[in-house]
N, C-alpha and C positions, 0 to 999 in steps of 0.2 A: 701217389699223392695222399696226404693225410686226410682223414675224414673232416677235420676242422681247419679253417684257415682265416686269416684276417684279410680284409680288402686292401688292395694297393691304393695308397693315397695319391690322388692326382694333384699336381701343382696348381696353385691359383693361376688363373689366366693372366697373361702379361698385361700390366697396366691397371689391374684391379686388385684392391686390397681384400683381405678376408672379410672385412666388414661390408664392402660393396657387394661381394659375391653373396654374402648372407642376406643382405637386404633384397637382392634380386630373387633369391631362392624363396624367401618369405612371401614376396609378391606373387610368385608363380605357383606356390604350394601352400595356400592358407589352410587352416584347420578344416577338416572335412573333405579336402580335395581328393579326388580319385587319383590313384597312381597305378602305373604299370611299369614293369622293368625286369631286370635280370638280377638274379642272386650272384653277388660278386664276393661275398664273404660269408662264412658259416662258423658258428660257435655253438656250444651246447645250450646257450641261453637264447639264441635266435639267429636271424640272418640279416645281412646287409644287402640293400637293393640299390642298384644304380637306376635312377628314374629316367624313363624315356622322355626326351624333349627338354630336359632341364639340366644343362651341363653343371657339373660340380655338386649336384644334389644326390646325397646318399641317405637313405632311410634305414633305420634299425627297426626291425619287427621282432620283438621278443616273443618267446614261446607262450607267454601269458596273454599275448594279443593275437593268437592264432585260433581258428575255429577248433572246438573240442574234437579230438581224434585225428587232427591233421598232422601228418608227418613233417619233420623239419625238412624244408625244400633243399634239394641238392644244388651244388654249385652249377651255375649256368641255367638253372630253371627260370622260366618266364612266369611271373606271378602278378597278381592284382591286389589292391588294397586301398587304404585311405590314410591320410595324415591325421594323427590323433594328438600330436604334441610338438611344440617347438622348444628346444632347450637352448636358451641364449648363451649360457655359460660355456658350452663347448660347440656351439653352432651345429647342433645335430637335430635331425627330424626323427620322430618316432612314428611308426605306422602299425596298422592292424591289417592282417591279411584276410582276404575273402575266400 
């Protein structure tokens, strides 16, 4: 397996548009919300996290939003953090790791 990989995109739930899924994600994960989840993708710039309890929510935590000295988490690692941004243009959440 390569050191870096992209997360597998999950299809939108049947009967729900991407906009409906995004609206539900925003309601479940407002700015400052605590998150916990599994690293499902890893790139030199950060990790992608599948958030526990919020289907279809994936958070990108860039290395600039990790504690100083923290190693880039490995694929499958369980991590915690918080939501720091909502990016409407690509329906993406950004996070900071703890």
